[in-house]
C-alpha positions, -999 to 999 in steps of 0.1 A, spaced: 726 105 -308 693 119 -295 684 155 -302 654 169 -283 630 194 -299 612 210 -270 576 221 -274 584 256 -262 611 260 -289 587 253 -318 574 280 -341 541 294 -330 513 312 -348 479 322 -332 454 335 -357 425 334 -333 406 307 -352 438 286 -354 465 281 -328 494 263 -344 528 251 -333 555 241 -359 582 216 -351 599 226 -384 600 257 -405 565 265 -419 547 296 -433 561 327 -416 582 307 -392 617 300 -407 647 285 -389 674 272 -412 684 247 -385 648 233 -384 639 225 -420 628 189 -413 643 156 -405 651 131 -433 619 129 -454 599 144 -426 592 180 -436 563 193 -414 548 184 -380 522 210 -371 501 207 -339 469 226 -347 439 236 -326 410 250 -347 381 268 -331 345 255 -336 331 261 -371 364 274 -384 390 259 -407 411 260 -438 392 270 -470 399 253 -503 436 254 -512 461 235 -533 490 211 -527 514 192 -549 542 167 -545 537 161 -508 524 132 -486 500 147 -461 491 128 -429 465 139 -404 461 124 -369 433 138 -348 437 139 -310 404 156 -300 372 165 -318 366 158 -355 380 173 -387 359 176 -418 377 170 -451 367 176 -488 389 174 -518 390 175 -556 392 137 -557 356 137 -546 364 127 -510 342 139 -482 350 126 -448 353 132 -411 385 123 -393 382 114 -356 406 103 -328 423 71 -336 419 76 -374 448 84 -398 442 102 -431 467 101 -459 464 124 -489 490 121 -516 490 155 -533 511 143 -562 505 162 -595 480 185 -577 450 184 -555 427 210 -538 411 204 -504 395 221 -474 396 212 -437 371 224 -412 363 218 -376 332 196 -378 318 209 -346 300 242 -338 309 240 -301 341 220 -295 377 225 -305 394 201 -329 431 193 -320 452 174 -345 487 168 -359 493 175 -396 524 159 -410 540 165 -444 564 139 -459 585 144 -490 575 118 -516 600 95 -532 591 109 -566 573 139 -580 542 138 -602 524 109 -585 486 105 -592 468 121 -563 451 96 -539 435 94 -505 431 68 -477 416 69 -442 415 42 -416 408 37 -379 434 21 -356 426 6 -322 457 20 -304 437 23 -271 434 -15 -271 471 -20 -277 486 1 -249 517 -21 -244 529 -20 -281 532 3 -311 507 -1 -340 519 3 -375 496 29 -391 515 39 -424 542 23 -444 557 22 -479 541 -11 -488 508 -8 -468 516 -39 -448 496 -52 -419 466 -30 -427 485 3 -426 480 32 -450 504 34 -480 528 63 -480 550 70 -510 583 71 -491 606 47 -474 593 51 -439 571 34 -413 549 53 -389 537 38 -356 512 51 -331 511 42 -294 490 50 -263 511 35 -235 498 35 -199 520 49 -171 548 25 -164 548 8 -198 581 2 -216 580 5 -254 609 -2 -278 612 0 -316 645 -13 -331 662 9 -357 681 -10 -384 716 1 -395 713 33 -416 677 41 -403 667 72 -383 639 78 -358 617 106 -348 594 105 -318 566 130 -315 548 130 -281 512 142 -285 502 139 -249 515 127 -215 551 123 -204 578 98 -213 614 91 -205 637 86 -236 672 77 -226 682 102 -200 657 128 -212 621 134 -200 597 145 -228 565 164 -222 535 168 -245 545 186 -277 582 176 -275 599 157 -303 632 138 -306 654 129 -335 675 97 -332 705 91 -354 729 61 -351 708 46 -323 699 9 -321 663 16 -310 637 40 -299 632 29 -263 610 47 -238 591 45 -206 557 61 -202 557 82 -170 520 91 -175 493 77 -198 505 91 -231 499 92 -269 528 93 -294 539 88 -329 571 71 -339 587 75 -374 612 49 -388 630 68 -416 655 61 -443 
């Protein structure tokens, strides 16, 4: 079964400095039918104005992943981390027993556009930790690249949950497929472009939940960028 989550149906909040779309319930947007999918709790597509951002705030017991699409995001946290996240880089912050951090647009004149993803951890009270790494998905346009996994295999970031996250940037006409083992679930988030998934056409911002499907199989109808989650 494939269930499509259309971009236009997402929650939306425009605060001026922040324009945010919520695939699942978040902050003031609440829909009891959209509380997440498996361990995937939040996918927010955020656009932050130049020089603006999220001041220091706290998190706990959540795996937080950030994937930048345009611009650069400046990150500082109570672990002593200070970094900039750019397109093609994935950041993983395990909030665990508690962490504070801030996120700001690193530019004074350009927008930063990114996806922020929250994943429920496999257990509470983990020691907070941080990772960031660049992945050359532009050079692998005919395949998916593993960017996060439970065991950190193949150079991916380690996430404390039974999932694998892949990124892809297929060119128009490319066919991509990721098999789903028995008892596994898939989520596809299309960041840009247009793809065909089964009988459905997905546009930028659309998502799709796959249950009892043998694979996530798609065709890129335009040059695209996407994330694929393989979930327990």
